[in-house]
Wavefront OBJ file of the C-alpha trace (Angstrom):
o trace
v 0.000 0.000 0.000
v 2.860 2.362 0.840
v 4.544 1.680 -2.532
v 1.223 2.269 -4.285
v 0.745 5.644 -2.606
v 4.324 6.706 -3.378
v 3.859 5.746 -7.025
v 0.997 8.232 -7.346
v 1.639 11.784 -8.472
v 1.385 14.728 -6.119
v -2.132 15.772 -7.289
v -3.397 12.240 -6.789
v -1.827 11.991 -3.325
v -3.372 15.332 -2.352
v -6.789 14.191 -3.539
v -6.330 10.962 -1.590
v -5.420 12.836 1.577
v -8.422 15.176 1.184
v -10.715 12.197 0.518
v -9.468 10.376 3.627
v -9.908 13.533 5.756
v -13.435 14.150 4.465
v -14.336 10.477 4.852
v -13.063 10.459 8.421
v -14.973 13.647 9.169
v -18.181 12.121 7.814
v -17.605 9.074 10.003
v -17.162 11.319 13.043
v -20.377 13.192 12.217
v -22.197 9.899 11.788
v -20.984 8.669 15.182
v -22.040 11.984 16.758
v -25.509 11.835 15.170
v -26.077 8.237 16.250
v -24.868 8.969 19.792
v -27.095 12.044 20.117
v -30.099 10.083 18.835
v -29.469 7.326 21.365
v -28.952 9.765 24.218
v -32.031 11.805 23.271
v -34.184 8.805 24.083
v -32.709 8.575 27.589
v -32.957 10.745 30.641
v -31.397 14.147 29.911
v -30.132 14.317 33.486
v -28.333 10.994 33.312
v -26.619 11.621 29.976
v -26.026 15.387 29.849
v -22.399 15.029 30.943
v -21.795 12.258 28.409
v -23.166 14.514 25.652
v -20.840 17.362 26.613
v -17.799 15.077 26.844
v -18.711 13.491 23.486
v -18.918 16.956 21.944
v -15.459 17.837 23.282
v -13.900 14.578 22.061
v -15.529 14.881 18.638
v -14.437 18.497 18.167
v -10.880 17.611 19.194
v -10.829 14.635 16.836
v -12.059 16.706 13.886
v -9.476 19.444 14.610
v -6.595 16.942 14.795
v -7.829 15.235 11.634
v -7.865 18.395 9.543
v -4.661 19.707 11.076
v -2.864 16.537 10.007
v -4.474 16.564 6.543
v -3.375 20.157 5.906
v 0.168 19.288 7.021
v 0.370 16.320 4.619
v -0.956 18.449 1.760
v 1.633 21.168 2.419
v 4.310 18.505 2.547
v 3.447 17.606 -1.062
v 4.299 21.201 -1.978
v 7.719 20.898 -0.368
v 6.958 22.541 2.960
v 8.714 20.896 5.893
v 6.499 19.371 8.588
v 8.836 20.879 11.194
v 8.245 24.376 9.828
v 4.519 23.652 9.629
v 4.337 22.544 13.250
v 6.428 25.499 14.422
v 4.227 27.959 12.518
v 1.096 26.284 13.847
v 2.433 26.597 17.409
v 3.036 30.338 16.994
v -0.383 30.839 15.421
v -1.962 28.727 18.138
v -0.391 30.884 20.858
v -1.604 34.062 19.128
v -5.127 32.657 18.814
v -5.013 31.464 22.402
v -4.171 34.958 23.676
v -6.851 36.461 21.438
v -9.563 34.068 22.536
v -8.882 33.679 26.238
v -12.607 33.931 26.939
v -13.327 30.905 24.763
v -10.555 28.912 26.433
v -11.874 29.876 29.879
v -15.376 28.787 28.826
v -14.139 25.366 27.769
v -11.928 24.829 30.834
v -14.688 25.884 33.229
v -17.222 23.796 31.309
v -15.081 20.675 31.584
v -14.577 21.370 35.296
v -18.332 21.666 35.857
v -19.001 18.477 33.906
v -16.395 16.369 35.704
v -16.873 17.778 39.218
v -20.608 16.953 39.576
v -21.102 20.462 40.953
v -24.457 20.847 39.211
v -26.749 18.515 37.318
v -29.574 18.893 34.838
v -32.782 19.570 36.785
v -31.051 21.217 39.768
v -32.339 24.540 41.071
v -29.287 26.795 41.229
v -28.192 30.401 41.457
v -25.310 31.268 39.116
v -23.939 34.718 38.271
v -27.010 36.396 39.727
v -29.399 34.208 37.729
v -31.704 31.646 39.381
v -33.325 28.763 37.541
v -33.432 25.092 36.683
v -30.354 23.711 34.930
v -31.370 22.586 31.448
v -27.921 21.818 30.032
v -24.225 22.097 30.888
v -22.066 22.619 27.825
v -18.491 23.520 27.051
v -19.304 27.190 26.413
v -22.618 27.877 28.112
v -24.666 26.675 31.057
v -28.370 27.054 30.282
v -30.935 27.840 32.978
v -34.718 28.085 32.736
v -35.894 30.898 35.001
v -39.199 31.456 36.800
v -40.782 33.006 33.714
v -39.835 30.076 31.468
v -37.071 32.004 29.658
v -33.808 30.279 28.761
v -30.767 32.050 30.225
v -27.400 31.295 28.592
v -24.541 31.899 31.030
v -20.967 31.886 29.644
v -18.997 29.386 31.701
v -16.154 31.839 32.296
v -18.502 34.116 34.292
v -19.439 31.369 36.741
v -18.070 32.105 40.200
v -20.046 31.044 43.237
v -22.727 28.418 42.633
v -25.660 28.079 45.047
v -27.467 24.751 44.694
v -30.956 24.287 46.156
v -31.266 20.481 46.470
v -34.993 20.618 47.288
v -35.711 22.638 44.154
v -37.423 25.476 46.025
v -37.441 27.552 49.224
v -40.133 26.742 51.796
v -41.858 29.881 53.104
v -44.299 29.982 56.034
v -46.823 32.759 56.649
v -48.399 32.680 60.108
v -51.480 34.857 60.683
v -52.591 35.342 64.296
v -56.356 34.881 64.663
v -58.804 36.484 67.049
v -59.792 34.705 70.259
v -63.413 35.199 69.251
v -64.437 32.142 67.162
v -66.767 34.144 64.911
v -64.191 36.819 64.179
v -61.471 34.160 63.746
v -63.620 32.434 61.121
v -64.042 35.678 59.179
v -60.289 36.310 59.417
v -59.515 32.874 58.021
v -61.885 33.385 55.110
v -60.287 36.739 54.328
v -56.761 35.338 54.506
v -57.653 32.406 52.231
v -59.187 34.844 49.747
v -56.022 36.967 49.724
v -53.724 33.994 49.225
v -55.904 32.655 46.418
v -55.402 35.883 44.494
v -51.722 36.170 45.485
v -50.592 33.449 43.076
v -52.435 35.197 40.255
v -50.888 38.533 41.223
v -47.319 37.178 41.549
v -47.101 34.176 39.173
v -43.320 34.297 38.910
v -42.480 33.552 42.545
v -44.284 30.256 43.239
v -43.358 26.754 42.071
v -46.685 25.300 43.320
v -49.954 26.791 44.630
v -50.015 27.853 48.318
v -51.067 25.213 50.839
v -53.161 26.203 53.854
v -52.132 23.939 56.713
v -54.919 25.154 58.984
v -55.257 26.511 62.501
v -52.480 25.893 64.998
v -52.827 26.488 68.739
v -49.784 27.364 70.835
v -49.174 26.255 74.400
v -50.201 29.747 75.570
v -53.602 29.419 73.930
v -52.965 31.683 70.955
v -54.312 30.504 67.618
v -52.874 31.262 64.224
v -53.397 30.208 60.631
v -50.366 28.771 58.814
v -49.964 28.923 55.040
v -47.080 27.169 53.257
v -45.450 28.216 50.002
v -42.837 26.792 47.697
v -40.980 29.761 46.297
v -38.315 30.392 43.748
v -35.107 31.276 45.630
v -34.722 34.973 46.347
v -38.277 35.861 45.310
v -40.002 36.074 48.695
v -40.036 39.892 48.883
v -43.687 40.277 47.721
v -44.845 38.027 50.580
v -42.747 39.926 53.120
v -44.028 43.328 52.014
v -47.066 43.663 49.732
v -48.999 40.543 50.745
v -48.256 40.938 54.443
v -49.457 44.555 54.460
v -52.588 43.590 52.545
v -53.406 40.956 55.177
v -52.782 43.346 58.071
v -54.955 46.085 56.556
v -57.759 43.642 55.756
v -57.779 42.157 59.244
v -57.706 45.598 60.842
v -61.111 46.149 59.273
v -62.344 43.188 61.320
v -60.316 44.024 64.442
v -59.007 47.607 64.805
v -56.434 46.423 67.361
v -54.788 44.102 64.842
v -51.045 44.886 64.597
v -48.312 44.333 62.031
v -46.399 41.868 64.236
v -49.360 39.469 64.181
v -48.433 38.393 60.656
v -45.005 36.769 60.314
v -43.117 35.499 57.261
v -40.410 32.898 57.868
v -38.496 30.184 56.034
v -37.951 26.570 57.037
v -35.600 23.789 56.026
v -37.071 20.518 54.845
v -35.810 17.520 52.959
v -36.351 17.220 49.252
v -39.024 14.595 48.663
v -39.827 14.853 44.961
v -38.427 15.849 41.605
v -38.001 19.528 40.758
v -41.132 20.804 38.973
v -40.950 22.665 35.691
v -41.468 26.438 36.088
v -43.916 26.333 33.174
v -46.058 23.429 34.367
v -46.853 24.126 38.023
v -49.321 21.388 38.834
v -49.898 19.691 42.153
v -50.271 21.006 45.637
v -48.749 20.474 48.950
l 1 2 3 4 5 6 7 8 9 10 11 12 13 14 15 16 17 18 19 20 21 22 23 24 25 26 27 28 29 30 31 32 33 34 35 36 37 38 39 40 41 42 43 44 45 46 47 48 49 50 51 52 53 54 55 56 57 58 59 60 61 62 63 64 65 66 67 68 69 70 71 72 73 74 75 76 77 78 79 80 81 82 83 84 85 86 87 88 89 90 91 92 93 94 95 96 97 98 99 100 101 102 103 104 105 106 107 108 109 110 111 112 113 114 115 116 117 118 119 120 121 122 123 124 125 126 127 128 129 130 131 132 133 134 135 136 137 138 139 140 141 142 143 144 145 146 147 148 149 150 151 152 153 154 155 156 157 158 159 160 161 162 163 164 165 166 167 168 169 170 171 172 173 174 175 176 177 178 179 180 181 182 183 184 185 186 187 188 189 190 191 192 193 194 195 196 197 198 199 200 201 202 203 204 205 206 207 208 209 210 211 212 213 214 215 216 217 218 219 220 221 222 223 224 225 226 227 228 229 230 231 232 233 234 235 236 237 238 239 240 241 242 243 244 245 246 247 248 249 250 251 252 253 254 255 256 257 258 259 260 261 262 263 264 265 266 267 268 269 270 271 272 273 274 275 276 277 278 279 280 281 282 283 284 285 286
């Protein structure tokens, strides 16, 4: 085979080299397409890292393939491979300095993929953006935020990563009720009415509808109504301000002595018990 190749003229050898390079590239693309089709039928969370690593390996393979093909073609024109490699090294350094951002994206992307820092489906806060991780690539990490928008974050901008393993923040609103049963009943009805409209007023802060736990009596005899929420991280301000003030003002109409401190907003820690819901499809209650 070697003697046959050497017996060919330079144009024929060049065409052969180009044909082998193109054929190899087509094979690589075929392998990539088949792999992506197979992985698309599986869980995106389980195979997202494999997809990113496959993309890196494929891109590297294609680059090496064409780099070698160009070198062999230039060799047919009398250019030394040593000079070619030296020139490529200089050009590579110049490109590397000119595209440091791209290099940082790739390095950080590989680090994220191999370190298991985040996974597809995790609720995270990255570079000031909060959302569900939809993909982790070599250049971008893609989040889906509370409004269903896709946020593309360049990997090089990723610093601190906050991961919410439960997929939400649990918020508790406790409303102190009157000692008079009749007035307490009216207060509960008013509070339930307010919270029913709250989700419609602030659709971008809840992952599920509010859940009214019911009346709770303390050891001192005080009675309060507890309402639970699953919130997007960092989006509890409307409950702490607007909704709380609306409740206080409404209950003052029933009891003029009602005070601001009688409505409290707090957060609790609980174990994650189910998969992270999609911010677009918010079905189910708790």
